[in-house]
Residue frames relative to the residue before (quaternion, step in Angstrom):
aa qw qx qy qz dx dy dz
E 1.0000 0.0000 0.0000 0.0000 0.00 0.00 0.00
E 0.3738 -0.7246 0.5419 0.2041 3.50 -1.00 0.88
V 0.4064 -0.6840 0.5469 0.2606 3.56 -0.96 0.85
Y 0.7733 0.0864 -0.0279 0.6275 3.55 1.00 -0.90
P 0.1580 -0.8267 0.5322 0.0913 3.59 0.18 1.23
P 0.5420 -0.6204 0.4442 0.3521 3.59 -1.06 0.63
N 0.4052 -0.7002 0.5256 0.2632 3.56 -1.10 0.61
A 0.7291 -0.4521 0.2939 0.4215 3.56 -1.30 0.27
A 0.6180 0.5512 -0.3498 0.4379 3.60 1.02 -0.70
E 0.6491 0.5090 -0.3182 0.4673 3.59 1.04 -0.73
F 0.6237 0.5185 -0.3389 0.4767 3.59 1.08 -0.67
A 0.6321 0.5160 -0.3298 0.4748 3.57 1.00 -0.76
Y 0.6374 0.5405 -0.3202 0.4461 3.58 1.00 -0.83
V 0.7004 0.4699 -0.2888 0.4529 3.62 0.85 -0.89
T 0.6250 0.4863 -0.3528 0.4985 3.60 1.24 -0.16
D 0.4697 -0.6755 0.4242 0.3783 3.57 1.33 0.26
N 0.6038 -0.6116 0.3067 0.4089 3.51 1.17 0.85
A 0.2649 0.7514 -0.5465 0.2579 3.56 1.08 0.78
Y 0.7558 0.2177 -0.1259 0.6046 3.56 1.25 -0.52
T 0.4179 -0.6751 0.5417 0.2759 3.55 -1.17 0.56
K 0.6793 -0.4570 0.3730 0.4365 3.54 -1.31 0.22
K 0.6501 0.5266 -0.3116 0.4505 3.56 0.97 -0.89
Q 0.6582 0.5025 -0.3105 0.4667 3.61 0.97 -0.80
V 0.6188 0.5362 -0.3379 0.4640 3.59 1.04 -0.78
L 0.6744 0.4863 -0.2947 0.4710 3.59 0.90 -0.90
K 0.6375 0.5376 -0.3252 0.4459 3.57 1.03 -0.79
I 0.6919 0.4555 -0.2883 0.4803 3.62 0.87 -0.88
E 0.5962 0.5458 -0.3637 0.4630 3.59 1.09 -0.62
D 0.6489 0.5121 -0.3027 0.4745 3.57 0.96 -0.89
L 0.6517 0.5200 -0.3072 0.4587 3.58 0.95 -0.90
L 0.6564 0.5114 -0.3083 0.4611 3.59 0.94 -0.87
L 0.6668 0.5002 -0.3031 0.4618 3.56 0.91 -0.89
Q 0.6514 0.5024 -0.3164 0.4724 3.59 0.99 -0.79
T 0.6613 0.5234 -0.3032 0.4436 3.56 0.92 -0.93
L 0.7448 0.3926 -0.2091 0.4974 3.58 0.96 -0.87
H 0.3846 -0.7562 0.4478 0.2824 3.59 1.34 0.02
F 0.2289 0.7833 -0.5388 0.2092 3.55 0.95 0.88
E 0.1590 -0.7324 0.6530 0.1093 3.51 -1.12 0.75
V 0.1342 -0.8272 0.5448 0.0304 3.54 -0.25 1.28
S 0.0982 0.7739 -0.6208 0.0776 3.53 -0.95 0.90
T 0.5606 -0.5982 0.4472 0.3576 3.53 -1.25 0.32
V 0.4950 -0.6316 0.5045 0.3187 3.52 -1.18 0.56
T 0.2052 -0.7779 0.5836 0.1105 3.56 -0.86 0.97
T 0.6610 -0.4784 0.3710 0.4434 3.57 -1.24 0.15
H 0.6168 0.5495 -0.3476 0.4436 3.59 1.08 -0.66
T 0.6414 0.5127 -0.3183 0.4737 3.59 0.95 -0.84
F 0.6510 0.5096 -0.3074 0.4711 3.57 0.93 -0.92
L 0.6450 0.5374 -0.3143 0.4432 3.57 0.95 -0.90
L 0.6534 0.5208 -0.3170 0.4487 3.59 0.90 -0.89
H 0.6634 0.4875 -0.2999 0.4819 3.58 0.97 -0.85
Y 0.6563 0.5158 -0.3119 0.4539 3.58 0.94 -0.87
L 0.6629 0.5079 -0.3101 0.4544 3.59 0.89 -0.90
K 0.6350 0.5244 -0.3268 0.4637 3.56 1.03 -0.74
L 0.6818 0.4805 -0.2835 0.4732 3.58 0.93 -0.89
A 0.6881 0.4930 -0.2754 0.4557 3.58 1.02 -0.81
E 0.2359 -0.8099 0.4995 0.1971 3.57 1.29 -0.37
V 0.1756 0.8115 -0.5288 0.1759 3.55 0.84 1.06
D 0.5681 -0.5861 0.4446 0.3688 3.55 -1.25 0.37
E 0.7125 -0.4901 0.3078 0.3967 3.55 -1.29 0.39
T 0.6354 0.5358 -0.3321 0.4459 3.60 0.99 -0.79
T 0.6635 0.4969 -0.3008 0.4716 3.57 0.91 -0.92
E 0.6385 0.5260 -0.3222 0.4602 3.57 1.02 -0.81
D 0.6516 0.5135 -0.3099 0.4644 3.58 0.95 -0.87
L 0.6683 0.4937 -0.3030 0.4667 3.58 0.92 -0.90
A 0.6381 0.5208 -0.3308 0.4607 3.61 1.00 -0.76
R 0.6678 0.5018 -0.3119 0.4527 3.59 0.93 -0.82
V 0.6447 0.5249 -0.3209 0.4538 3.60 1.02 -0.78
S 0.7141 0.4483 -0.2644 0.4681 3.58 0.92 -0.88
N 0.5708 0.5668 -0.3936 0.4450 3.59 1.22 -0.26
């Protein structure tokens, strides 16, 4: 995951300006529609679920973490 993902203008730049920013955004939209992606932001709850799974915590700790979130 990128902390500071590149913007569309930077993608256009790395193509040696073969594509405009608008064209980059258009193809990105087309790809997402074609693949039926549902894009959403990561929430603290989502992060917590992944962290708890990786940490392999017991059920009590997981319950307490969810309540305090």
